[in-house]
PyMOL CGO cylinders between C-alpha atoms (Angstrom):
from pymol import cmd
from pymol.cgo import CYLINDER

trace = [
    CYLINDER, 2.58, 35.90, -42.37, 0.02, 35.71, -39.61, 0.3, 1, 1, 1, 1, 1, 1,
    CYLINDER, 0.02, 35.71, -39.61, 0.59, 34.15, -36.20, 0.3, 1, 1, 1, 1, 1, 1,
    CYLINDER, 0.59, 34.15, -36.20, -1.61, 31.10, -35.76, 0.3, 1, 1, 1, 1, 1, 1,
    CYLINDER, -1.61, 31.10, -35.76, -2.62, 31.34, -32.10, 0.3, 1, 1, 1, 1, 1, 1,
    CYLINDER, -2.62, 31.34, -32.10, -4.46, 28.01, -32.16, 0.3, 1, 1, 1, 1, 1, 1,
    CYLINDER, -4.46, 28.01, -32.16, -1.29, 26.06, -32.97, 0.3, 1, 1, 1, 1, 1, 1,
    CYLINDER, -1.29, 26.06, -32.97, 0.70, 27.98, -30.35, 0.3, 1, 1, 1, 1, 1, 1,
    CYLINDER, 0.70, 27.98, -30.35, -2.01, 27.28, -27.73, 0.3, 1, 1, 1, 1, 1, 1,
    CYLINDER, -2.01, 27.28, -27.73, -2.06, 23.55, -28.55, 0.3, 1, 1, 1, 1, 1, 1,
    CYLINDER, -2.06, 23.55, -28.55, 1.72, 23.33, -28.25, 0.3, 1, 1, 1, 1, 1, 1,
    CYLINDER, 1.72, 23.33, -28.25, 1.71, 25.21, -24.94, 0.3, 1, 1, 1, 1, 1, 1,
    CYLINDER, 1.71, 25.21, -24.94, -1.02, 22.99, -23.49, 0.3, 1, 1, 1, 1, 1, 1,
    CYLINDER, -1.02, 22.99, -23.49, 0.90, 19.91, -24.61, 0.3, 1, 1, 1, 1, 1, 1,
    CYLINDER, 0.90, 19.91, -24.61, 4.12, 21.20, -23.06, 0.3, 1, 1, 1, 1, 1, 1,
    CYLINDER, 4.12, 21.20, -23.06, 2.40, 22.01, -19.77, 0.3, 1, 1, 1, 1, 1, 1,
    CYLINDER, 2.40, 22.01, -19.77, 0.76, 18.56, -19.71, 0.3, 1, 1, 1, 1, 1, 1,
    CYLINDER, 0.76, 18.56, -19.71, 4.15, 16.92, -20.34, 0.3, 1, 1, 1, 1, 1, 1,
    CYLINDER, 4.15, 16.92, -20.34, 5.80, 18.91, -17.55, 0.3, 1, 1, 1, 1, 1, 1,
    CYLINDER, 5.80, 18.91, -17.55, 3.02, 18.02, -15.08, 0.3, 1, 1, 1, 1, 1, 1,
    CYLINDER, 3.02, 18.02, -15.08, 3.27, 14.33, -16.06, 0.3, 1, 1, 1, 1, 1, 1,
    CYLINDER, 3.27, 14.33, -16.06, 7.04, 14.32, -15.53, 0.3, 1, 1, 1, 1, 1, 1,
    CYLINDER, 7.04, 14.32, -15.53, 6.72, 16.01, -12.12, 0.3, 1, 1, 1, 1, 1, 1,
    CYLINDER, 6.72, 16.01, -12.12, 4.13, 13.45, -11.00, 0.3, 1, 1, 1, 1, 1, 1,
    CYLINDER, 4.13, 13.45, -11.00, 6.26, 10.55, -12.28, 0.3, 1, 1, 1, 1, 1, 1,
    CYLINDER, 6.26, 10.55, -12.28, 9.34, 11.96, -10.54, 0.3, 1, 1, 1, 1, 1, 1,
    CYLINDER, 9.34, 11.96, -10.54, 7.51, 12.17, -7.18, 0.3, 1, 1, 1, 1, 1, 1,
    CYLINDER, 7.51, 12.17, -7.18, 6.40, 8.54, -7.52, 0.3, 1, 1, 1, 1, 1, 1,
    CYLINDER, 6.40, 8.54, -7.52, 9.95, 7.41, -8.35, 0.3, 1, 1, 1, 1, 1, 1,
    CYLINDER, 9.95, 7.41, -8.35, 11.31, 9.44, -5.44, 0.3, 1, 1, 1, 1, 1, 1,
    CYLINDER, 11.31, 9.44, -5.44, 9.03, 7.57, -3.02, 0.3, 1, 1, 1, 1, 1, 1,
    CYLINDER, 9.03, 7.57, -3.02, 10.11, 4.19, -4.43, 0.3, 1, 1, 1, 1, 1, 1,
    CYLINDER, 10.11, 4.19, -4.43, 13.81, 5.04, -4.21, 0.3, 1, 1, 1, 1, 1, 1,
    CYLINDER, 13.81, 5.04, -4.21, 13.40, 6.34, -0.65, 0.3, 1, 1, 1, 1, 1, 1,
    CYLINDER, 13.40, 6.34, -0.65, 11.62, 3.14, 0.33, 0.3, 1, 1, 1, 1, 1, 1,
    CYLINDER, 11.62, 3.14, 0.33, 14.34, 1.03, -1.33, 0.3, 1, 1, 1, 1, 1, 1,
    CYLINDER, 14.34, 1.03, -1.33, 17.17, 2.78, 0.51, 0.3, 1, 1, 1, 1, 1, 1,
    CYLINDER, 17.17, 2.78, 0.51, 15.36, 2.68, 3.85, 0.3, 1, 1, 1, 1, 1, 1,
    CYLINDER, 15.36, 2.68, 3.85, 14.94, -1.09, 3.76, 0.3, 1, 1, 1, 1, 1, 1,
    CYLINDER, 14.94, -1.09, 3.76, 17.49, -3.34, 5.41, 0.3, 1, 1, 1, 1, 1, 1,
    CYLINDER, 17.49, -3.34, 5.41, 19.87, -4.42, 2.66, 0.3, 1, 1, 1, 1, 1, 1,
    CYLINDER, 19.87, -4.42, 2.66, 22.74, -5.61, 4.84, 0.3, 1, 1, 1, 1, 1, 1,
    CYLINDER, 22.74, -5.61, 4.84, 24.58, -8.70, 3.73, 0.3, 1, 1, 1, 1, 1, 1,
    CYLINDER, 24.58, -8.70, 3.73, 24.17, -11.68, 6.02, 0.3, 1, 1, 1, 1, 1, 1,
    CYLINDER, 24.17, -11.68, 6.02, 27.17, -13.61, 7.20, 0.3, 1, 1, 1, 1, 1, 1,
    CYLINDER, 27.17, -13.61, 7.20, 27.74, -17.02, 5.66, 0.3, 1, 1, 1, 1, 1, 1,
    CYLINDER, 27.74, -17.02, 5.66, 27.15, -18.68, 9.02, 0.3, 1, 1, 1, 1, 1, 1,
    CYLINDER, 27.15, -18.68, 9.02, 23.59, -17.35, 9.10, 0.3, 1, 1, 1, 1, 1, 1,
    CYLINDER, 23.59, -17.35, 9.10, 21.41, -19.71, 7.08, 0.3, 1, 1, 1, 1, 1, 1,
    CYLINDER, 21.41, -19.71, 7.08, 17.76, -19.41, 6.25, 0.3, 1, 1, 1, 1, 1, 1,
    CYLINDER, 17.76, -19.41, 6.25, 15.37, -21.95, 7.70, 0.3, 1, 1, 1, 1, 1, 1,
    CYLINDER, 15.37, -21.95, 7.70, 15.02, -23.43, 4.22, 0.3, 1, 1, 1, 1, 1, 1,
    CYLINDER, 15.02, -23.43, 4.22, 18.76, -23.76, 3.70, 0.3, 1, 1, 1, 1, 1, 1,
    CYLINDER, 18.76, -23.76, 3.70, 19.54, -26.55, 6.15, 0.3, 1, 1, 1, 1, 1, 1,
    CYLINDER, 19.54, -26.55, 6.15, 22.54, -28.59, 5.04, 0.3, 1, 1, 1, 1, 1, 1,
]
cmd.load_cgo(trace, "trace")
């Protein structure tokens, strides 16, 4: 049985491409999560109403 180097090369290239894609996606998600946690998400008191919520 002979080793088919073409198939091994295609699989390796595909695996490397997948790893690079996942790293890039992870960096993008990391920036979004950092931005989300750095925004002001405090809960307003009930006495503080928006300008639109005048009762």
